[in-house]
C-alpha positions as CSV (number, residue, x, y, z in Angstrom):
1,M,111.1,103.3,131.9
2,K,109.7,105.5,129.1
3,A,108.0,104.5,125.9
4,R,107.7,106.2,122.6
5,V,105.1,105.0,120.1
6,T,105.2,106.2,116.5
7,I,102.0,105.8,114.5
8,S,101.7,106.3,110.8
9,L,99.1,105.4,108.1
10,K,99.7,102.2,106.2
11,N,100.8,102.4,102.6
12,G,97.9,102.8,100.3
13,V,95.7,104.6,102.8
14,L,94.8,108.1,101.7
15,D,96.4,110.9,103.8
16,P,94.6,114.2,103.2
17,Q,96.5,115.9,105.9
18,G,99.8,114.8,104.4
19,K,98.6,116.2,101.0
20,A,97.7,119.5,102.6
21,I,101.1,119.7,104.2
22,E,102.8,118.9,100.9
23,H,100.7,121.6,99.1
24,A,101.6,124.1,101.8
25,L,105.3,123.2,101.5
26,H,105.2,123.7,97.7
27,S,103.4,127.1,98.1
28,L,106.3,128.1,100.3
29,G,108.9,127.2,97.7
30,F,109.9,123.7,99.0
31,D,109.2,122.0,95.7
32,Q,111.3,119.0,96.4
33,A,109.0,117.8,99.2
34,G,106.9,114.9,97.9
35,D,104.8,112.0,99.1
36,V,104.3,113.7,102.4
37,R,102.7,111.5,105.1
38,Q,101.8,112.7,108.6
39,G,101.7,110.6,111.7
40,K,101.8,111.0,115.5
41,I,104.2,110.3,118.3
42,I,103.0,109.4,121.8
43,E,105.4,109.3,124.8
44,F,104.7,108.2,128.3
45,D,106.3,106.9,131.5
46,L,105.7,103.3,132.5
47,G,107.3,103.4,136.0
48,S,109.6,100.6,137.1
49,I,108.7,97.8,134.8
50,S,110.9,95.3,133.0
51,A,111.7,95.9,129.3
52,E,109.9,92.7,128.3
53,D,106.8,93.5,130.3
54,A,106.9,97.1,129.0
55,Q,107.0,95.9,125.4
56,D,104.1,93.6,125.9
57,E,102.0,96.2,127.8
58,V,102.7,99.0,125.2
59,D,101.8,96.6,122.4
60,R,98.5,95.9,124.0
61,M,97.9,99.6,124.5
62,C,98.5,100.2,120.8
63,R,96.2,97.4,119.7
64,Q,93.4,98.4,122.1
65,L,93.5,102.2,121.9
66,L,96.4,104.1,120.5
67,A,96.4,102.8,116.9
68,N,93.7,101.9,114.5
69,T,95.5,98.7,113.2
70,V,93.2,98.5,110.2
71,I,94.8,101.6,108.6
72,E,97.8,102.4,110.8
73,N,101.2,100.9,111.6
74,Y,102.9,101.5,114.9
75,S,106.4,101.0,116.3
76,I,107.5,101.0,119.9
77,E,110.7,102.4,121.3
78,L,111.6,101.8,124.9
79,L,113.8,104.5,126.5
80,D,115.8,104.2,129.7
């Protein structure tokens, strides 16, 4: 089983990298791009584990290492 974790900054947290991307898009003529937020995606293989155990294990990984839960949200997607 594979897992995909998507991590993004919570609303209200300043995102200087997102602002830099937005500015660069505008300078390239993509003026409609606004409120750009950047994040990260982490994918990994969990071996042969049940979906329920995988969900719990990846959630623990996120809380302990992968995401800063004070300023970041995360979502977990399990892939066959």
